[in-house]
C-alpha positions as CSV (number, residue, x, y, z in Angstrom):
1,X,0.0,0.0,-0.2
2,X,1.4,3.5,-0.6
3,X,0.1,5.3,2.3
4,X,-0.1,4.7,5.8
5,X,-3.0,7.3,7.4
6,X,-4.8,6.8,10.9
7,X,-7.5,9.0,12.2
8,X,-7.3,10.7,15.7
9,X,-9.6,11.8,17.8
10,X,-7.6,14.6,18.3
11,X,-7.5,18.0,16.3
12,X,-5.3,19.3,13.4
13,X,-3.6,21.7,15.9
14,X,-3.0,19.0,18.5
15,X,-1.7,16.5,16.6
16,X,0.8,19.2,15.0
17,X,1.5,20.1,18.2
18,X,2.1,16.2,19.0
19,X,4.7,16.1,16.4
20,X,6.5,18.5,17.1
21,X,6.9,17.1,20.2
22,X,7.6,13.6,19.2
23,X,9.8,14.1,16.2
24,X,13.2,15.0,18.3
25,X,12.6,12.3,20.2
26,X,13.0,10.0,17.5
27,X,16.1,11.9,16.6
28,X,14.2,13.3,13.3
29,X,13.6,17.0,12.5
30,X,10.8,18.8,11.0
31,X,12.5,20.3,8.0
32,X,9.5,22.2,6.8
33,X,5.9,23.2,7.4
34,X,3.4,23.9,5.0
35,X,-0.2,25.1,5.9
36,X,-2.3,24.2,3.2
37,X,-5.5,25.9,4.5
38,X,-3.6,29.0,4.5
39,X,-2.0,29.0,1.6
40,X,-5.0,27.8,-0.5
41,X,-7.0,30.6,1.0
42,X,-4.0,33.2,0.3
43,X,-4.8,32.4,-3.1
44,X,-8.3,32.4,-3.3
45,X,-9.5,28.9,-3.0
46,X,-12.2,28.2,-1.3
47,X,-10.7,25.7,1.1
48,X,-12.0,25.3,4.8
49,X,-10.5,21.9,6.3
50,X,-7.9,21.9,8.2
51,X,-4.7,20.2,6.4
52,X,-0.7,20.5,6.9
53,X,2.5,18.7,5.9
54,X,5.8,18.6,7.0
55,X,9.1,17.5,5.9
56,X,10.7,14.8,8.5
57,X,14.3,13.8,7.9
58,X,17.1,11.8,10.2
59,X,20.3,13.0,8.5
60,X,21.9,9.3,9.2
61,X,19.1,7.6,7.8
62,X,19.0,10.1,4.6
63,X,22.8,9.7,3.8
64,X,22.3,5.9,4.2
65,X,19.8,6.1,1.5
66,X,21.3,8.8,-0.5
67,X,24.5,6.3,-0.6
68,X,22.5,3.0,-1.4
69,X,21.1,4.9,-4.5
70,X,21.4,8.9,-5.2
71,X,17.8,8.6,-6.5
72,X,16.5,8.2,-3.0
73,X,16.7,12.1,-3.4
74,X,13.6,12.1,-5.1
75,X,11.5,10.6,-1.9
76,X,13.7,12.6,0.5
77,X,12.9,14.5,3.2
78,X,10.3,11.9,3.9
79,X,6.5,13.8,4.2
80,X,3.8,13.3,7.2
81,X,0.4,14.9,6.6
82,X,-2.5,16.0,9.1
83,X,-5.4,17.3,7.4
84,X,-9.2,16.9,8.0
85,X,-11.1,14.7,6.0
86,X,-15.4,13.7,6.5
87,X,-15.8,14.8,9.5
88,X,-12.6,13.2,11.6
89,X,-8.9,13.9,11.5
90,X,-5.9,11.9,10.1
91,X,-2.5,11.8,10.4
92,X,-0.4,9.9,7.8
93,X,2.7,9.3,5.1
94,X,3.5,8.1,1.9
95,X,5.5,4.9,3.0
96,X,9.1,5.3,1.9
97,X,9.4,1.4,1.3
98,X,6.9,1.9,-1.3
99,X,8.9,4.5,-3.2
100,X,11.9,2.9,-2.7
101,X,10.5,0.1,-4.2
102,X,9.7,1.8,-7.4
103,X,13.4,2.5,-7.9
104,X,14.1,-1.4,-8.3
105,X,16.6,-2.0,-5.4
106,X,16.3,-4.3,-2.5
107,X,18.6,-2.6,-0.2
108,X,17.2,1.2,-0.8
109,X,13.7,-0.8,0.0
110,X,14.9,-2.6,3.1
111,X,17.0,0.7,4.3
112,X,13.9,2.9,3.7
113,X,11.6,0.0,5.1
114,X,13.7,0.9,8.3
115,X,12.7,4.6,8.2
116,X,9.2,4.1,7.8
117,X,8.8,1.7,11.1
118,X,10.3,5.0,13.3
119,X,7.9,7.0,11.3
120,X,4.7,4.7,11.7
121,X,5.8,4.7,15.3
122,X,6.1,8.0,15.6
123,X,2.4,8.3,14.4
124,X,1.0,5.9,16.2
125,X,1.8,7.6,19.3
126,X,1.0,11.2,18.3
127,X,-2.8,9.8,17.6
């Protein structure tokens, strides 16, 4: 499956705060944050459900992936999303292992799965 997404009883803002608290505990950093709702509204698009995108990275893991296959740049840094849909709040990510599998490099896929498992653990802790 391409993605890992879970539903939460928390609001998007609460999940966002929790993500900022948990990410350092797994030795990752948040490199960037996009508030898609604000961006769309600023561009005149009528969008009122909360949605955030975060770029997260652990430099040591990223180096291993890139050293294995420079095409890993294509899916790094990893993305975590928080969004509202159908009256519920969700947090998830595209699976790095699935993205790596498209490059047909078994070792890269194994390394990406390690990163994926760490991020899934963080998402499950946050939800």
